[in-house]
SERO-845441 format. One record per residue (C-alpha): residue number from 1; x, y, z; residue in one letter. Coordinates in Angstrom, 3 decimals. Each point is the difference from the previous one (the first is absolute). Example, Ala and Ser with C-alpha at 12.3 -4.5 7.8 and 13.67 -1.06 7.14 Angstrom:
BEGIN
<pos=1, X=12.300, Y=-4.500, Z=7.800, code=a>
<pos=2, X=1.370, Y=3.440, Z=-0.660, code=s>
% end
This chain:
BEGIN
<pos=1, X=98.427, Y=130.465, Z=102.391, code=m>
<pos=2, X=-2.276, Y=0.826, Z=-3.188, code=n>
<pos=3, X=0.370, Y=3.477, Z=-0.834, code=k>
<pos=4, X=-3.660, Y=1.260, Z=0.833, code=p>
<pos=5, X=-2.494, Y=1.585, Z=-2.679, code=y>
<pos=6, X=-0.145, Y=3.788, Z=-0.151, code=v>
<pos=7, X=-3.101, Y=1.664, Z=-0.700, code=f>
<pos=8, X=1.193, Y=3.100, Z=2.316, code=t>
<pos=9, X=-0.441, Y=3.862, Z=-1.037, code=p>
<pos=10, X=4.108, Y=-0.177, Z=-0.981, code=g>
<pos=11, X=2.296, Y=-1.573, Z=0.090, code=p>
<pos=12, X=-1.710, Y=-2.178, Z=-2.703, code=t>
<pos=13, X=0.951, Y=-2.531, Z=-1.954, code=n>
<pos=14, X=2.753, Y=0.310, Z=-2.252, code=v>
<pos=15, X=0.412, Y=-1.261, Z=-3.411, code=r>
<pos=16, X=2.412, Y=-2.533, Z=-1.040, code=e>
<pos=17, X=1.364, Y=2.073, Z=-2.840, code=n>
<pos=18, X=0.664, Y=3.067, Z=3.036, code=v>
<pos=19, X=1.645, Y=-2.829, Z=2.438, code=r>
<pos=20, X=2.574, Y=-1.522, Z=-2.875, code=l>
<pos=21, X=1.044, Y=4.168, Z=-1.304, code=a>
<pos=22, X=1.035, Y=0.225, Z=3.598, code=r>
<pos=23, X=2.557, Y=-3.033, Z=-0.561, code=a>
<pos=24, X=1.603, Y=1.380, Z=-2.705, code=i>
<pos=25, X=3.596, Y=0.704, Z=0.202, code=e>
<pos=26, X=0.385, Y=3.731, Z=1.215, code=t>
<pos=27, X=2.882, Y=2.976, Z=-0.973, code=t>
<pos=28, X=1.219, Y=2.979, Z=1.943, code=n>
<pos=29, X=-3.202, Y=2.021, Z=-0.178, code=p>
<pos=30, X=1.969, Y=3.498, Z=0.967, code=d>
<pos=31, X=3.050, Y=-0.871, Z=-2.586, code=l>
<pos=32, X=-2.115, Y=-1.974, Z=-2.894, code=d>
<pos=33, X=-1.487, Y=2.955, Z=-2.368, code=k>
<pos=34, X=-2.165, Y=-2.124, Z=-1.639, code=d>
<pos=35, X=-1.917, Y=-0.984, Z=3.502, code=f>
<pos=36, X=-0.435, Y=4.167, Z=-0.004, code=y>
<pos=37, X=-2.580, Y=-0.786, Z=-3.315, code=d>
<pos=38, X=-1.115, Y=-3.254, Z=1.343, code=f>
<pos=39, X=-1.951, Y=2.276, Z=3.176, code=y>
<pos=40, X=-0.682, Y=3.005, Z=-1.577, code=r>
<pos=41, X=-1.897, Y=-2.350, Z=-2.747, code=e>
<pos=42, X=-1.471, Y=-1.587, Z=3.024, code=t>
<pos=43, X=-0.906, Y=3.165, Z=1.127, code=c>
<pos=44, X=-1.052, Y=1.065, Z=-3.068, code=n>
<pos=45, X=-2.308, Y=-3.302, Z=-0.553, code=r>
<pos=46, X=-1.752, Y=1.207, Z=3.651, code=i>
<pos=47, X=-0.770, Y=3.028, Z=-1.385, code=g>
<pos=48, X=-2.098, Y=-1.845, Z=-2.921, code=e>
<pos=49, X=-2.699, Y=-1.409, Z=2.567, code=i>
<pos=50, X=0.503, Y=2.768, Z=2.263, code=l>
<pos=51, X=-0.974, Y=2.463, Z=-3.091, code=n>
<pos=52, X=2.830, Y=2.331, Z=0.449, code=t>
<pos=53, X=2.880, Y=1.766, Z=-1.645, code=e>
<pos=54, X=1.133, Y=1.452, Z=3.493, code=k>
<pos=55, X=3.073, Y=-1.362, Z=1.544, code=d>
<pos=56, X=-0.475, Y=-3.799, Z=1.638, code=v>
<pos=57, X=2.610, Y=-1.251, Z=1.976, code=f>
<pos=58, X=0.053, Y=-3.347, Z=2.028, code=i>
<pos=59, X=1.937, Y=-0.031, Z=3.604, code=l>
<pos=60, X=1.055, Y=-2.512, Z=1.792, code=s>
<pos=61, X=-2.579, Y=-0.901, Z=2.952, code=g>
<pos=62, X=-3.516, Y=-1.374, Z=0.685, code=e>
<pos=63, X=-2.547, Y=2.848, Z=-0.957, code=g>
<pos=64, X=-0.126, Y=1.540, Z=3.620, code=i>
<pos=65, X=3.521, Y=1.700, Z=-1.081, code=l>
<pos=66, X=-1.873, Y=1.878, Z=-2.950, code=g>
<pos=67, X=-2.841, Y=1.387, Z=2.566, code=l>
<pos=68, X=2.972, Y=1.321, Z=2.224, code=e>
<pos=69, X=1.932, Y=1.347, Z=-2.816, code=a>
<pos=70, X=-2.927, Y=2.299, Z=-1.226, code=a>
<pos=71, X=-0.292, Y=1.373, Z=3.152, code=c>
<pos=72, X=3.370, Y=-0.233, Z=1.040, code=a>
<pos=73, X=0.850, Y=1.956, Z=-3.422, code=s>
<pos=74, X=-2.866, Y=2.284, Z=-0.100, code=l>
<pos=75, X=-0.329, Y=1.185, Z=3.565, code=t>
<pos=76, X=1.296, Y=2.592, Z=2.293, code=e>
<pos=77, X=-0.406, Y=1.256, Z=3.380, code=v>
<pos=78, X=-3.109, Y=1.837, Z=0.054, code=g>
<pos=79, X=-1.547, Y=-1.028, Z=-3.225, code=d>
<pos=80, X=-3.664, Y=-1.224, Z=0.060, code=r>
<pos=81, X=-0.529, Y=-3.044, Z=-1.446, code=v>
<pos=82, X=-4.144, Y=-1.215, Z=-0.542, code=l>
<pos=83, X=0.328, Y=-3.523, Z=0.679, code=i>
<pos=84, X=-3.653, Y=-1.303, Z=-1.652, code=i>
<pos=85, X=-0.861, Y=-2.861, Z=2.526, code=d>
<pos=86, X=-2.501, Y=-2.706, Z=-0.849, code=n>
<pos=87, X=2.328, Y=-2.986, Z=0.998, code=g>
<pos=88, X=2.849, Y=-1.397, Z=2.094, code=v>
<pos=89, X=2.279, Y=1.091, Z=-3.144, code=f>
<pos=90, X=-1.309, Y=3.184, Z=-0.467, code=g>
<pos=91, X=0.210, Y=1.227, Z=3.700, code=e>
<pos=92, X=3.449, Y=-1.365, Z=0.156, code=g>
<pos=93, X=1.507, Y=2.186, Z=-2.181, code=f>
<pos=94, X=-0.240, Y=2.605, Z=3.096, code=a>
<pos=95, X=2.522, Y=-1.554, Z=1.728, code=d>
<pos=96, X=2.882, Y=0.189, Z=-2.657, code=f>
<pos=97, X=-1.004, Y=3.866, Z=-0.088, code=v>
<pos=98, X=0.585, Y=0.578, Z=3.559, code=k>
<pos=99, X=2.960, Y=-2.299, Z=-0.187, code=i>
<pos=100, X=1.481, Y=2.768, Z=-2.212, code=y>
<pos=101, X=-1.572, Y=3.492, Z=1.640, code=g>
<pos=102, X=-2.949, Y=0.472, Z=-2.003, code=g>
<pos=103, X=-3.946, Y=0.705, Z=1.339, code=i>
<pos=104, X=-1.896, Y=-2.905, Z=-1.078, code=p>
<pos=105, X=-3.838, Y=1.178, Z=0.067, code=v>
<pos=106, X=-2.350, Y=-2.669, Z=-0.444, code=l>
<pos=107, X=-3.165, Y=-0.562, Z=-2.699, code=y>
<pos=108, X=-1.357, Y=-2.286, Z=2.287, code=s>
<pos=109, X=-3.258, Y=-2.139, Z=-1.998, code=v>
<pos=110, X=-1.943, Y=-3.152, Z=0.349, code=d>
<pos=111, X=2.444, Y=-3.078, Z=-0.268, code=r>
<pos=112, X=-2.417, Y=-2.327, Z=-1.776, code=k>
<pos=113, X=-0.871, Y=2.409, Z=-3.503, code=r>
<pos=114, X=2.374, Y=2.010, Z=-2.138, code=e>
<pos=115, X=0.851, Y=3.299, Z=0.651, code=v>
<pos=116, X=-3.118, Y=2.195, Z=-1.222, code=d>
<pos=117, X=1.675, Y=2.529, Z=-2.188, code=v>
<pos=118, X=-2.249, Y=2.799, Z=0.090, code=e>
<pos=119, X=-0.115, Y=-0.008, Z=4.044, code=h>
<pos=120, X=3.990, Y=0.238, Z=-0.643, code=l>
<pos=121, X=-0.363, Y=2.745, Z=-2.022, code=r>
<pos=122, X=-2.151, Y=1.888, Z=2.600, code=e>
<pos=123, X=2.242, Y=-0.871, Z=2.480, code=f>
<pos=124, X=3.063, Y=1.815, Z=-2.157, code=l>
<pos=125, X=-2.354, Y=2.831, Z=-0.539, code=d>
<pos=126, X=0.195, Y=0.671, Z=3.734, code=k>
<pos=127, X=3.691, Y=-0.468, Z=0.496, code=d>
<pos=128, X=2.348, Y=-0.754, Z=-3.730, code=s>
<pos=129, X=3.618, Y=0.602, Z=2.003, code=n>
<pos=130, X=1.802, Y=-2.127, Z=-0.598, code=f>
<pos=131, X=3.431, Y=-1.068, Z=-1.796, code=k>
<pos=132, X=-0.916, Y=-3.659, Z=-1.072, code=y>
<pos=133, X=-3.182, Y=-2.510, Z=0.934, code=a>
<pos=134, X=0.656, Y=-3.858, Z=0.425, code=t>
<pos=135, X=-2.590, Y=-2.271, Z=-1.270, code=v>
<pos=136, X=-0.035, Y=-3.914, Z=-0.265, code=v>
<pos=137, X=-1.556, Y=-2.174, Z=-2.836, code=h>
<pos=138, X=-0.937, Y=-2.865, Z=1.508, code=c>
<pos=139, X=0.345, Y=-0.317, Z=3.772, code=d>
<pos=140, X=1.121, Y=-3.677, Z=0.195, code=t>
<pos=141, X=-1.352, Y=-0.904, Z=3.620, code=p>
<pos=142, X=-3.498, Y=0.882, Z=-0.992, code=s>
<pos=143, X=0.032, Y=0.078, Z=-3.963, code=g>
<pos=144, X=-1.777, Y=3.241, Z=-0.620, code=v>
<pos=145, X=1.155, Y=1.384, Z=-2.757, code=l>
<pos=146, X=0.174, Y=4.563, Z=-1.158, code=n>
<pos=147, X=-0.529, Y=1.183, Z=-2.607, code=d>
<pos=148, X=3.223, Y=1.843, Z=-0.885, code=i>
<pos=149, X=-1.252, Y=0.919, Z=-3.543, code=s>
<pos=150, X=-1.920, Y=2.750, Z=1.763, code=k>
<pos=151, X=1.429, Y=0.366, Z=3.330, code=i>
<pos=152, X=3.571, Y=1.165, Z=-1.306, code=c>
<pos=153, X=-1.374, Y=2.185, Z=-3.006, code=p>
<pos=154, X=-1.827, Y=2.048, Z=2.611, code=m>
<pos=155, X=3.064, Y=0.053, Z=2.186, code=l>
<pos=156, X=1.765, Y=1.594, Z=-2.479, code=k>
<pos=157, X=-2.418, Y=2.159, Z=-0.282, code=e>
<pos=158, X=0.381, Y=1.792, Z=3.003, code=y>
<pos=159, X=4.087, Y=0.152, Z=-0.883, code=g>
<pos=160, X=0.049, Y=-3.096, Z=2.640, code=i>
<pos=161, X=2.761, Y=-2.548, Z=-1.430, code=l>
<pos=162, X=-0.547, Y=-3.507, Z=-0.141, code=t>
<pos=163, X=1.020, Y=-3.535, Z=1.973, code=v>
<pos=164, X=-1.889, Y=-3.089, Z=-0.888, code=v>
<pos=165, X=0.869, Y=-3.231, Z=1.505, code=d>
<pos=166, X=-1.334, Y=-2.627, Z=-2.269, code=s>
<pos=167, X=2.275, Y=-2.819, Z=1.235, code=v>
<pos=168, X=-2.842, Y=-2.428, Z=-0.027, code=a>
<pos=169, X=-1.640, Y=1.324, Z=-2.984, code=a>
<pos=170, X=2.933, Y=0.441, Z=-2.847, code=m>
<pos=171, X=-0.260, Y=-2.097, Z=-2.513, code=g>
<pos=172, X=-3.800, Y=-1.433, Z=0.547, code=g>
<pos=173, X=-1.684, Y=2.824, Z=0.070, code=e>
<pos=174, X=0.032, Y=2.961, Z=-2.673, code=p>
<pos=175, X=2.133, Y=2.926, Z=0.707, code=i>
<pos=176, X=1.399, Y=2.863, Z=-2.113, code=n>
<pos=177, X=2.335, Y=2.059, Z=1.768, code=v>
<pos=178, X=0.218, Y=2.992, Z=-2.710, code=d>
<pos=179, X=-3.797, Y=0.590, Z=-0.790, code=e>
<pos=180, X=-0.782, Y=-0.311, Z=4.003, code=w>
<pos=181, X=2.298, Y=2.486, Z=0.954, code=d>
<pos=182, X=2.171, Y=-2.270, Z=2.435, code=i>
<pos=183, X=3.123, Y=1.155, Z=0.714, code=d>
<pos=184, X=1.949, Y=-2.703, Z=1.996, code=i>
<pos=185, X=-1.941, Y=-3.750, Z=-0.780, code=a>
<pos=186, X=1.304, Y=-2.449, Z=2.416, code=l>
<pos=187, X=-0.360, Y=-4.065, Z=-0.945, code=g>
<pos=188, X=1.852, Y=-3.005, Z=1.696, code=g>
<pos=189, X=1.518, Y=-3.241, Z=-1.900, code=s>
<pos=190, X=-2.189, Y=-2.836, Z=2.267, code=q>
<pos=191, X=-3.508, Y=0.834, Z=-0.925, code=k>
<pos=192, X=-1.682, Y=0.028, Z=-3.097, code=a>
<pos=193, X=3.472, Y=0.225, Z=-2.332, code=f>
<pos=194, X=-0.248, Y=-3.779, Z=1.776, code=s>
<pos=195, X=4.048, Y=0.454, Z=0.679, code=a>
<pos=196, X=2.354, Y=-0.723, Z=3.076, code=p>
<pos=197, X=-0.137, Y=2.661, Z=3.040, code=p>
<pos=198, X=2.478, Y=2.670, Z=0.030, code=g>
<pos=199, X=-0.279, Y=2.653, Z=-2.514, code=l>
<pos=200, X=-1.732, Y=3.076, Z=-0.151, code=t>
<pos=201, X=-1.602, Y=2.419, Z=-2.876, code=i>
<pos=202, X=0.192, Y=3.497, Z=-0.065, code=v>
<pos=203, X=-0.815, Y=2.016, Z=-2.785, code=t>
<pos=204, X=0.361, Y=4.132, Z=0.559, code=v>
<pos=205, X=-1.380, Y=3.010, Z=-2.126, code=s>
<pos=206, X=1.723, Y=3.039, Z=-0.741, code=d>
<pos=207, X=-2.159, Y=1.748, Z=2.505, code=d>
<pos=208, X=1.477, Y=-2.548, Z=2.941, code=a>
<pos=209, X=3.515, Y=0.276, Z=-1.489, code=d>
<pos=210, X=-0.353, Y=4.010, Z=0.521, code=k>
<pos=211, X=-1.929, Y=-0.561, Z=3.282, code=a>
<pos=212, X=2.951, Y=-1.836, Z=1.594, code=m>
<pos=213, X=2.997, Y=2.316, Z=-1.908, code=r>
<pos=214, X=-1.012, Y=3.003, Z=1.039, code=i>
<pos=215, X=0.124, Y=-0.935, Z=3.721, code=r>
<pos=216, X=0.682, Y=2.670, Z=2.477, code=n>
<pos=217, X=1.608, Y=-3.008, Z=2.486, code=t>
<pos=218, X=1.800, Y=-3.564, Z=-1.515, code=p>
<pos=219, X=-1.825, Y=-2.944, Z=-0.022, code=i>
<pos=220, X=0.994, Y=-2.070, Z=2.763, code=v>
<pos=221, X=1.496, Y=-3.029, Z=-0.246, code=g>
<pos=222, X=1.386, Y=-1.829, Z=-3.665, code=f>
<pos=223, X=-1.586, Y=-3.159, Z=-0.629, code=y>
<pos=224, X=-3.746, Y=1.776, Z=0.035, code=c>
<pos=225, X=1.398, Y=3.018, Z=-1.459, code=n>
<pos=226, X=-1.692, Y=-0.053, Z=-3.869, code=l>
<pos=227, X=1.920, Y=2.129, Z=-1.384, code=t>
<pos=228, X=3.358, Y=-2.449, Z=-0.116, code=i>
<pos=229, X=-1.696, Y=-1.347, Z=-2.768, code=w>
<pos=230, X=-0.046, Y=3.177, Z=-2.405, code=k>
<pos=231, X=2.475, Y=-0.673, Z=-2.753, code=g>
<pos=232, X=1.202, Y=-3.627, Z=1.035, code=y>
<pos=233, X=-0.023, Y=-0.963, Z=-3.641, code=y>
<pos=234, X=2.135, Y=2.598, Z=-1.418, code=d>
<pos=235, X=2.309, Y=-0.043, Z=2.757, code=k>
<pos=236, X=0.029, Y=-4.048, Z=-0.427, code=k>
<pos=237, X=-0.398, Y=0.427, Z=4.290, code=w>
<pos=238, X=-2.314, Y=-1.509, Z=2.156, code=f>
<pos=239, X=-0.224, Y=1.389, Z=3.281, code=p>
<pos=240, X=0.671, Y=-3.494, Z=1.138, code=y>
<pos=241, X=0.674, Y=-3.547, Z=-0.818, code=t>
<pos=242, X=-3.575, Y=-1.284, Z=-2.209, code=m>
<pos=243, X=-1.216, Y=-3.520, Z=1.247, code=p>
<pos=244, X=0.921, Y=-1.571, Z=-3.940, code=i>
<pos=245, X=-1.822, Y=-2.969, Z=0.705, code=s>
<pos=246, X=-3.136, Y=1.320, Z=1.195, code=d>
<pos=247, X=-0.286, Y=2.480, Z=-2.668, code=i>
<pos=248, X=0.752, Y=-2.787, Z=-2.497, code=y>
<pos=249, X=-2.949, Y=-1.925, Z=1.204, code=g>
<pos=250, X=-2.611, Y=2.850, Z=0.390, code=f>
<pos=251, X=0.912, Y=1.040, Z=-2.999, code=r>
<pos=252, X=-1.453, Y=-3.870, Z=-1.876, code=v>
<pos=253, X=-2.778, Y=0.873, Z=2.415, code=a>
<pos=254, X=-0.568, Y=3.432, Z=-1.935, code=i>
<pos=255, X=-0.147, Y=-1.506, Z=-3.238, code=d>
<pos=256, X=-2.050, Y=-2.730, Z=1.236, code=n>
<pos=257, X=-3.020, Y=3.145, Z=0.143, code=i>
<pos=258, X=1.483, Y=1.225, Z=-3.158, code=l>
<pos=259, X=-0.521, Y=-2.875, Z=-2.147, code=e>
<pos=260, X=-3.184, Y=-0.224, Z=1.438, code=e>
<pos=261, X=-1.595, Y=2.812, Z=-0.796, code=g>
<pos=262, X=-0.068, Y=2.675, Z=3.343, code=i>
<pos=263, X=-3.646, Y=0.522, Z=-1.050, code=e>
<pos=264, X=-1.125, Y=-3.822, Z=-0.229, code=n>
<pos=265, X=1.960, Y=-0.321, Z=3.800, code=v>
<pos=266, X=-2.349, Y=2.720, Z=1.358, code=h>
<pos=267, X=-2.696, Y=-1.409, Z=-1.449, code=n>
<pos=268, X=0.924, Y=-3.669, Z=1.273, code=r>
<pos=269, X=0.781, Y=1.757, Z=2.911, code=h>
<pos=270, X=-3.785, Y=1.438, Z=0.271, code=k>
<pos=271, X=-1.158, Y=-2.698, Z=-1.220, code=n>
<pos=272, X=0.965, Y=-2.483, Z=2.670, code=i>
<pos=273, X=-0.382, Y=2.494, Z=3.038, code=a>
<pos=274, X=-3.779, Y=0.235, Z=-0.928, code=v>
<pos=275, X=-0.619, Y=-3.542, Z=-0.181, code=a>
<pos=276, X=1.422, Y=-0.548, Z=2.946, code=t>
<pos=277, X=-1.776, Y=2.231, Z=2.168, code=r>
<pos=278, X=-2.959, Y=-0.818, Z=-1.666, code=n>
<pos=279, X=0.156, Y=-3.870, Z=0.590, code=a>
<pos=280, X=1.435, Y=0.949, Z=3.969, code=l>
<pos=281, X=-3.533, Y=1.819, Z=0.459, code=t>
<pos=282, X=-2.448, Y=-2.238, Z=-1.651, code=s>
<pos=283, X=2.191, Y=-2.649, Z=2.383, code=y>
<pos=284, X=-1.260, Y=2.161, Z=2.571, code=g>
<pos=285, X=3.027, Y=2.087, Z=1.429, code=l>
<pos=286, X=-0.028, Y=3.544, Z=0.392, code=k>
<pos=287, X=3.027, Y=1.858, Z=-1.756, code=l>
<pos=288, X=0.970, Y=2.653, Z=2.513, code=y>
<pos=289, X=-0.609, Y=3.005, Z=-2.416, code=l>
<pos=290, X=-2.597, Y=1.894, Z=-1.114, code=d>
<pos=291, X=1.588, Y=1.442, Z=-3.281, code=s>
<pos=292, X=3.208, Y=0.810, Z=-1.608, code=g>
<pos=293, X=1.047, Y=-3.595, Z=-1.176, code=f>
<pos=294, X=3.500, Y=-1.101, Z=-1.059, code=s>
<pos=295, X=0.622, Y=-1.978, Z=-2.294, code=s>
<pos=296, X=3.402, Y=-1.602, Z=1.951, code=t>
<pos=297, X=-1.241, Y=-1.189, Z=3.228, code=v>
<pos=298, X=-3.448, Y=-0.860, Z=1.040, code=t>
<pos=299, X=-1.012, Y=0.579, Z=4.115, code=v>
<pos=300, X=-2.870, Y=-1.610, Z=1.620, code=v>
<pos=301, X=-0.977, Y=-1.056, Z=3.288, code=e>
<pos=302, X=-0.086, Y=-3.971, Z=1.409, code=p>
<pos=303, X=-3.715, Y=-1.444, Z=1.237, code=p>
<pos=304, X=-1.071, Y=0.502, Z=2.763, code=t>
<pos=305, X=1.507, Y=-1.656, Z=2.932, code=g>
<pos=306, X=3.469, Y=-0.903, Z=-1.834, code=i>
<pos=307, X=2.981, Y=2.496, Z=0.731, code=e>
<pos=308, X=1.706, Y=0.839, Z=-3.057, code=a>
<pos=309, X=3.350, Y=-0.436, Z=1.321, code=n>
<pos=310, X=-1.495, Y=-3.001, Z=1.175, code=k>
<pos=311, X=-0.787, Y=-1.103, Z=-3.539, code=l>
<pos=312, X=3.072, Y=0.848, Z=-1.391, code=i>
<pos=313, X=2.119, Y=-2.211, Z=1.553, code=n>
<pos=314, X=-2.197, Y=-2.652, Z=0.092, code=y>
<pos=315, X=0.012, Y=0.414, Z=-4.288, code=i>
<pos=316, X=3.962, Y=-0.144, Z=0.313, code=r>
<pos=317, X=0.503, Y=-2.378, Z=2.460, code=d>
<pos=318, X=-2.235, Y=-2.671, Z=-1.954, code=n>
<pos=319, X=0.028, Y=1.197, Z=-3.704, code=y>
<pos=320, X=3.552, Y=2.120, Z=0.454, code=n>
<pos=321, X=-1.474, Y=2.731, Z=-2.178, code=l>
<pos=322, X=0.858, Y=3.643, Z=1.588, code=l>
<pos=323, X=-2.652, Y=2.384, Z=0.003, code=i>
<pos=324, X=-0.135, Y=3.095, Z=1.493, code=s>
<pos=325, X=-1.529, Y=1.850, Z=3.684, code=g>
<pos=326, X=0.175, Y=3.459, Z=0.219, code=s>
<pos=327, X=1.347, Y=2.273, Z=2.849, code=f>
<pos=328, X=-0.624, Y=3.375, Z=1.622, code=d>
<pos=329, X=-3.897, Y=0.714, Z=0.460, code=y>
<pos=330, X=-0.397, Y=-2.892, Z=-2.208, code=l>
<pos=331, X=2.316, Y=-2.930, Z=2.447, code=e>
<pos=332, X=-2.232, Y=-3.312, Z=0.383, code=n>
<pos=333, X=-2.853, Y=1.515, Z=-1.939, code=k>
<pos=334, X=0.348, Y=-0.965, Z=-3.798, code=v>
<pos=335, X=2.330, Y=-2.128, Z=-2.157, code=i>
<pos=336, X=1.294, Y=1.198, Z=-3.289, code=r>
<pos=337, X=0.356, Y=-2.169, Z=-3.532, code=i>
<pos=338, X=2.835, Y=1.716, Z=-2.485, code=g>
<pos=339, X=-1.023, Y=-0.678, Z=-3.522, code=h>
<pos=340, X=2.761, Y=2.598, Z=-1.478, code=m>
<pos=341, X=2.903, Y=-0.791, Z=-2.193, code=g>
<pos=342, X=0.433, Y=-3.897, Z=-0.833, code=e>
<pos=343, X=-2.763, Y=-0.951, Z=2.785, code=n>
<pos=344, X=-2.713, Y=2.092, Z=-1.977, code=s>
<pos=345, X=-0.706, Y=-3.494, Z=-2.501, code=r>
<pos=346, X=-3.268, Y=-1.965, Z=-0.008, code=i>
<pos=347, X=1.319, Y=-3.105, Z=1.013, code=d>
<pos=348, X=1.931, Y=1.672, Z=2.901, code=k>
<pos=349, X=-2.875, Y=1.702, Z=1.486, code=i>
<pos=350, X=-2.306, Y=-3.483, Z=-0.274, code=l>
<pos=351, X=2.650, Y=-1.606, Z=1.855, code=f>
<pos=352, X=-0.598, Y=2.687, Z=2.718, code=v>
<pos=353, X=-3.498, Y=-0.193, Z=-0.219, code=l>
<pos=354, X=0.013, Y=-3.420, Z=0.257, code=n>
<pos=355, X=2.400, Y=-0.258, Z=3.237, code=t>
<pos=356, X=-1.899, Y=2.508, Z=2.080, code=l>
<pos=357, X=-3.695, Y=-1.515, Z=-0.731, code=d>
<pos=358, X=2.068, Y=-3.403, Z=1.697, code=k>
<pos=359, X=1.119, Y=1.509, Z=2.837, code=s>
<pos=360, X=-2.960, Y=2.248, Z=0.300, code=l>
<pos=361, X=-1.906, Y=-3.091, Z=-0.348, code=n>
<pos=362, X=2.207, Y=-1.622, Z=2.581, code=e>
<pos=363, X=-0.647, Y=2.614, Z=2.257, code=l>
<pos=364, X=-3.491, Y=-0.161, Z=-0.063, code=g>
<pos=365, X=-0.616, Y=2.261, Z=-2.289, code=y>
<pos=366, X=-2.784, Y=-1.465, Z=-2.600, code=k>
<pos=367, X=-1.118, Y=2.742, Z=-2.714, code=s>
<pos=368, X=-2.709, Y=-1.100, Z=-2.247, code=k>
<pos=369, X=1.379, Y=1.113, Z=-3.019, code=v>
<pos=370, X=3.292, Y=-2.189, Z=-2.026, code=n>
<pos=371, X=2.617, Y=2.916, Z=-0.052, code=i>
<pos=372, X=1.708, Y=-1.242, Z=-2.646, code=i>
<pos=373, X=-3.504, Y=-0.241, Z=-2.706, code=e>
<pos=374, X=-0.499, Y=3.687, Z=1.671, code=e>
<pos=375, X=2.981, Y=1.047, Z=-1.019, code=f>
<pos=376, X=-0.108, Y=-1.751, Z=-3.176, code=n>
<pos=377, X=-3.148, Y=2.223, Z=-0.878, code=k>
<pos=378, X=1.888, Y=3.037, Z=0.268, code=y>
<pos=379, X=3.485, Y=-0.759, Z=-1.791, code=i>
<pos=380, X=0.315, Y=1.002, Z=-3.384, code=i>
<pos=381, X=1.543, Y=-2.317, Z=-2.177, code=l>
% end
């Protein structure tokens, strides 16, 4: 069976040099002191991308590990936690908080647009008694992008720690962990970094570290306890055996970004995202969101009379191309095109748009415009 062309919002395509790096002969990561240097250097390079001098760790586990670890490490029984909810993953933080005995308080707003910062301030003026708040940078099911550059500093004004799920944005959208007062930023290897799934990125501020260490009760569990990473380099002791081949590959993926230039990478993502959205709307399709569009994923409604899942399956079965539907309240209502990381390339998006056009034509939808010509009108070369 031929490998399908993958244009989902993660996992993404992986460049050959990343794949080859995972085949390098490995050492014993627990005993080889040179690997501790390699690991720390890799974390520092991630810090360059995230604009932080705070602690950066790579955890062995898919991005959800980071979300749970942040909640496990900060939450004590009875802690009130603000859940900023304008999407599936935003609301999902509440489940982790409840698991560890916290009291989630949902700030639920319109899921078709980004969080209104001033409206959030009005809410906090009435109730700001929260240990920490969670916010999703890019909510992958809908593609909505929240302005964490304004949300997080505002939360800190009220003495609230900030936990940011940037799994679907990190690497493709600008992020300034230190300047934006982000206490814990969370990312994943399989999205805009374009490495295989299996690794979580975590940054931990001094305030977050202190909050974990002055708890009245011990952190529940071990694997999700972020304090176990403190001092690993000086002690030359990892909490568990690191997935060395995954980290070798991830290092190359990080270097790919740094070699291209972080600003260039962000501009490439934005350029392709804007051209893709404009091409789809000119073609006659309706974007799911009203505002707050991300540069890593576009979510669009299929034409009337064509179910989303039918279209997705048709494209997969006839053209060996994987695009995504969504889930929860968006199940069978939208399709998602991932243009993040290695998928954020003009030739690759043209292939996706051309295949989408052919598939819709064969399913009975006819547009008055050529989708490729529309894309070319808006792309900046």
